[in-house]
C-alpha positions in Angstrom: 18.7 -1.4 11.6 15.8 -1.9 14.0 12.3 -2.8 12.8 11.3 0.7 13.8 14.1 2.1 11.7 13.3 -0.1 8.8 9.6 1.1 8.9 10.8 4.7 8.9 13.1 4.0 5.9 10.3 2.4 3.9 8.1 5.4 4.7 10.8 7.8 3.4 11.2 5.7 0.2 7.4 5.7 -0.3 7.3 9.5 0.0 10.3 9.9 -2.4 8.5 7.7 -5.0 5.4 9.8 -4.6 7.4 13.1 -5.1 9.2 11.7 -8.1 6.0 10.6 -9.7 4.5 14.1 -9.1 7.6 15.8 -10.7 7.2 13.5 -13.7 3.5 14.3 -14.1 4.1 18.0 -14.0 7.0 17.9 -16.4 5.8 19.5 -19.7 8.9 18.7 -21.8 10.1 15.2 -21.1 13.2 14.1 -23.1 14.2 10.7 -21.8 12.9 7.7 -19.9 14.7 6.8 -16.7 14.5 3.8 -14.4 14.9 4.4 -10.7 15.3 1.5 -8.3 15.0 1.4 -4.6 16.0 -1.9 -2.9 16.0 -2.7 0.8 17.0 -6.1 2.0 18.9 -7.5 5.0 22.6 -8.3 4.6 22.9 -9.9 8.0 21.2 -12.7 9.9 18.7 -11.9 12.6 20.0 -11.1 16.1 18.8 -13.4 18.9 16.5 -10.6 20.1 14.6 -10.6 16.8 14.2 -14.4 16.7 12.4 -14.7 20.0 
């Protein structure tokens, strides 16, 4: 994933978190508590292009 792609992914996650929080706030009959996790971290080493 390029740096540009990573930036776009983090923006999508940020927007999803905002939408989830909005749904939660508008819910008038909550029944349970849920934990939702988003994790993004590299599984590979940097390519030579990223290092320079």
